[in-house]
Each structure stands twice: as structure tokens, then as C-alpha cells.
SETISE-374424 format. One record per residue (C-alpha): x, y, z; residue in one letter. Coordinates in steps of 0.05 Angstrom, whole numbers, padded with zeros to 5 digits, always signed. Layout:
<recs>
XYZA
...
</recs>
This chain:
<recs>
+00081+00858-00490M
+00052+00886-00555K
+00120+00891-00589A
+00131+00816-00596P
+00061+00808-00625I
+00074+00864-00675F
+00140+00832-00696L
+00107+00764-00705V
+00051+00794-00747L
+00101+00833-00790A
+00141+00770-00806T
+00077+00731-00819L
+00053+00783-00869F
+00121+00784-00905W
+00120+00708-00907S
+00053+00709-00941G
+00083+00754-00994N
+00126+00695-01018F
+00068+00648-01024V
+00017+00697-01053V
+00070+00727-01098G
+00086+00659-01127Q
+00013+00647-01143A
+00006+00717-01173A
+00065+00712-01221V
+00029+00656-01256A
-00016+00708-01289S
+00018+00776-01274M
+00087+00801-01293T
+00137+00822-01239P
+00130+00894-01265L
+00054+00892-01258E
+00059+00866-01187L
+00113+00915-01166T
+00081+00976-01198F
+00011+00964-01170W
+00037+00942-01103R
+00072+01009-01091W
+00020+01051-01126T
-00035+01025-01080L
+00009+01030-01018A
+00038+01100-01030A
-00017+01145-01003V
-00035+01101-00942P
+00039+01097-00923L
+00045+01173-00928L
-00015+01180-00882L
+00014+01130-00833L
+00080+01167-00831A
+00046+01235-00823H
+00001+01216-00765F
+00046+01166-00729F
+00114+01198-00737E
+00096+01270-00751K
+00162+01282-00788P
+00190+01348-00812D
+00174+01335-00886W
+00219+01391-00910R
+00278+01361-00874A
+00260+01292-00900V
+00255+01317-00972L
+00324+01348-00968R
+00350+01277-00967R
+00320+01262-01035W
+00385+01236-01068P
+00392+01182-01015A
+00318+01166-01017L
+00320+01160-01093L
+00378+01111-01089L
+00345+01071-01035L
+00279+01069-01074S
+00314+01043-01137V
+00349+00989-01096L
+00298+00967-01045G
+00230+00983-01074M
+00243+00972-01149S
+00303+00926-01162A
+00293+00881-01101Y
+00219+00873-01111T
+00225+00860-01186L
+00278+00807-01174L
+00236+00775-01118L
+00174+00768-01161Y
+00215+00748-01221G
+00248+00693-01180A
+00181+00667-01156L
+00165+00650-01228G
+00222+00599-01228Y
+00231+00574-01157T
+00187+00557-01098S
+00165+00605-01044A
+00200+00561-00993M
+00267+00565-01029N
+00260+00640-01038A
+00247+00649-00963S
+00306+00604-00945L
+00353+00645-00988I
+00325+00709-00959T
+00338+00682-00889A
+00412+00686-00904A
+00407+00761-00913N
+00429+00781-00842P
+00493+00741-00849A
+00505+00770-00918L
+00496+00841-00891I
+00550+00826-00839V
+00597+00805-00894V
+00581+00866-00936M
+00592+00912-00876A
+00660+00880-00865I
+00680+00888-00938V
+00650+00956-00951L
+00653+00991-00884L
+00712+00957-00850G
+00667+00931-00793E
+00691+00872-00752K
+00659+00808-00727T
+00676+00752-00678T
+00701+00682-00692R
+00630+00658-00677L
+00605+00708-00727G
+00651+00679-00781W
+00627+00609-00762L
+00555+00632-00769G
+00569+00663-00837I
+00600+00598-00861G
+00543+00556-00832L
+00491+00601-00865G
+00527+00598-00932L
+00529+00522-00928L
+00455+00520-00912G
+00438+00564-00973V
+00482+00520-01018L
+00446+00458-00991L
+00379+00489-01011V
+00404+00514-01079L
+00434+00446-01098T
+00376+00407-01067R
+00424+00369-01023G
+00474+00354-01079E
+00531+00401-01063L
+00572+00377-01122H
+00523+00415-01167R
+00557+00480-01145V
+00617+00463-01188F
+00573+00451-01249S
+00535+00516-01237L
+00471+00476-01244S
+00428+00524-01203I
+00357+00546-01218N
+00349+00614-01252T
+00300+00637-01199G
+00348+00621-01143E
+00403+00660-01177L
+00354+00718-01182M
+00341+00712-01107M
+00415+00715-01093I
+00417+00779-01133G
+00357+00804-01094A
+00388+00794-01026I
+00454+00826-01049V
+00413+00887-01069I
+00376+00886-01003W
+00443+00882-00967G
+00465+00946-01002L
+00398+00978-00986Y
+00405+00961-00913T
+00476+00986-00906I
+00460+01052-00941I
+00395+01060-00902G
+00431+01053-00836R
+00463+01121-00847R
+00398+01156-00866L
+00375+01200-00808D
+00301+01201-00828V
+00242+01171-00791P
+00232+01099-00816A
+00160+01102-00840T
+00169+01170-00872A
+00230+01145-00909A
+00193+01082-00931T
+00133+01122-00954A
+00174+01170-00997L
+00214+01112-01027Q
+00148+01080-01046V
+00124+01145-01078V
+00190+01151-01117I
+00184+01078-01139A
+00113+01091-01165T
+00137+01152-01205V
+00200+01120-01233T
+00165+01055-01252L
+00106+01091-01285A
+00141+01103-01353P
+00160+01029-01357F
+00089+01009-01337A
+00061+01053-01393L
+00111+01027-01444A
+00094+00955-01425M
+00018+00970-01426H
+00010+00948-01353V
-00063+00942-01336Q
-00100+00935-01271F
-00117+00862-01253P
-00182+00841-01286D
-00194+00773-01252T
-00216+00760-01180P
-00154+00717-01166A
-00107+00772-01189E
-00147+00825-01151G
-00145+00786-01086W
-00071+00772-01093S
-00055+00845-01105L
-00101+00866-01048A
-00063+00821-01000Y
+00005+00844-01025I
-00014+00918-01020A
-00050+00913-00953L
-00009+00863-00912F
+00065+00860-00933P
+00066+00933-00957S
+00024+00968-00904L
+00011+00923-00844G
+00080+00894-00839A
+00116+00961-00843F
+00067+00992-00793L
+00075+00935-00742F
+00150+00932-00752W
+00160+01006-00740N
+00113+01007-00680L
+00153+00949-00649A
+00220+00984-00661L
+00197+01041-00615K
+00207+00995-00555T
+00251+00938-00583T
+00325+00941-00602P
+00337+00931-00676S
+00382+00871-00663G
+00327+00836-00623T
+00276+00853-00676A
+00322+00826-00731G
+00321+00757-00699N
+00245+00754-00711Y
+00259+00753-00786L
+00280+00681-00777N
+00206+00666-00767L
+00195+00681-00840M
+00224+00613-00858V
+00180+00579-00806V
+00116+00615-00828F
+00131+00603-00902T
+00142+00529-00887A
+00076+00524-00848I
+00037+00559-00904I
+00071+00517-00958T
+00056+00451-00922V
-00015+00474-00907A
-00025+00485-00981L
-00003+00414-00996G
+00070+00422-01017T
+00116+00377-00976P
+00184+00401-00952L
+00247+00364-00974T
+00301+00340-00926L
+00350+00389-00960A
+00303+00447-00947Q
+00294+00429-00874M
+00368+00418-00862A
+00388+00479-00901G
+00336+00522-00865G
+00361+00500-00796L
+00433+00515-00817M
+00414+00584-00843V
+00376+00602-00780I
+00433+00575-00736G
+00483+00615-00776G
+00443+00679-00768V
+00437+00669-00693L
+00513+00658-00688L
+00528+00722-00726T
+00485+00759-00675G
+00523+00734-00614I
+00562+00790-00582K
+00634+00774-00565G
+00704+00802-00571R
+00716+00819-00644P
+00782+00803-00677R
+00831+00861-00679P
+00825+00904-00740A
+00883+00905-00789P
+00924+00968-00797P
+00888+01021-00836A
+00900+01021-00911T
+00875+01062-00969F
+00811+01020-00972W
+00796+01018-00897A
+00803+01086-00865A
+00809+01091-00789P
+00742+01094-00755G
+00703+01072-00815R
+00638+01036-00800G
+00625+01068-00731R
</recs>
């Protein structure tokens, strides 16, 4: 019974990151937010991993090349793009684009790993793509052909592509989840430090910046990862993944509560994205795989 509560809390905390992050980028740079977020979260995450998972740290550290790559992708590049995007687009639009990530990961797994999906899966991918386009064009789909799309939304597309790569690579990492996350955060702190020094990054000096950073470090960075990993001990990853759809709902509720109305295009696009993700998760008989070629070796993706 605790697992569903943990999953709801994790998605609620991650949803708040969109809204608080958008407010924070008004006075802080994406680099400042990213660097201080992971710097403040590094030691607590290491302690959580040590006491909850009790990993063999020597065995974990032997996977440092993969952890370094994952840190650069998921902790640094994705987070920088996310906060950069929030300087140009709304938290609601950012969350709607992020909601298409599960469908995008399916497409990337098909292309990169030779995995297969069902006809319903392809329908879900198409529906999710159409929903994202509806949000990006604000209901005017003809804008796609003129490439008249907000810079922030283009950055969010880049962010979810990077997160897709992060997810696919991370699937093959046989390291306890919280320990892997903690070490990636430590690596991000170390690798971002030279850039932070070069850009004269300073600790927030106003109450608003301090509270924003405190929320980001405590809830999306610590609380969400803790609750998510605790839930995964008793919940299949596919079932847990469906809870990520709540991020759109929670972001919409927070946005409306703060006085920003939703547009019809956002509501319609959000429903299409969520529907598309649910369709991609339906199990069925996959289409037969094509004969193996030089780019799709037999057995790849198992």
C-alpha cells in the first residue's frame, strides 16, 4: 500500500521542479541551478545509498566509465537544458513535452537496439507525437512547416532525447539504482565545478533564490529519488512508469493554482500524450522482426 503513495509523492516532487525551476531561472542561470542542486544533494544521496542499499562500493566504482557517461547525459546535459528551457517556455509546456518521453524511449529502443513494438504501440507513438506538436504549435499545426517553435520548447525536445539515451544506457547498468544516482551526482558536481568557477557562480544571496534552491535540492533531488527507489522494491518498473503521467496532472494543478490558465491546445495535447504513452505500454503480440542485417544483429535488445 505504501508503494503507490511513494510513487505519487515522487511525481509530485518532480512536477514541482518545473514550476519552481521556472521561477528560479528568472534570477539564476541554468548552470547555477544545476551546479548547486547536485552539490547540495551529493552527500545526502551517498548516505541514502549506503544505508538503504548497502552496495559493494568497489564493484560500483569499477563501472565508472558508464557512470561518467550517464552523469554527463542525465545529470548535467539534461538538467542544464531543462532549466535553460524554462527561461523561454512555461512549466506546463515543459512537462507536456517531458510526458512524451516514454514513447520516445520506445522509438529509440526500436532504432538503436532493434526492439519491437505492437501495432497499438505504434498508434500510441503517433498519438503522443501529435499531442506534443499540438502543444508546440499552440493548436496551429501548420506552424510546424514554418519551424515557428519556441526556443525553450526546442531545448526541451533536446532534453528528452538526451534523457532517452540516458534511460537506454542506464537499463544495462547492473548497479543499485540509488548508488548509481548518487555517484552520477558526485561526478556531475566535480565535472561542473570548473565551469562554475570560470563563470563565477555564487551561492544564492536572496531569500527567494535560497528557498527555490532548497526545494530543488531537497524534494526533486532527494525525496523523489528516495521514494521512487523504495517503491521499485515492490512495484514493477512498467507499472511505476505509468505514474509519471501524473507529472502533467500535478503541474497543471500547480500552474492553475498559481493563477495561470490552461489553453485548450495544452489540455488536448496533454490528453493525447498521456493516451499515447498508455497505448505504448499495452502488451500484445509484436510485429515480426525483419531479417537480421549489419545494423540489427540477432538477439539485440534482449
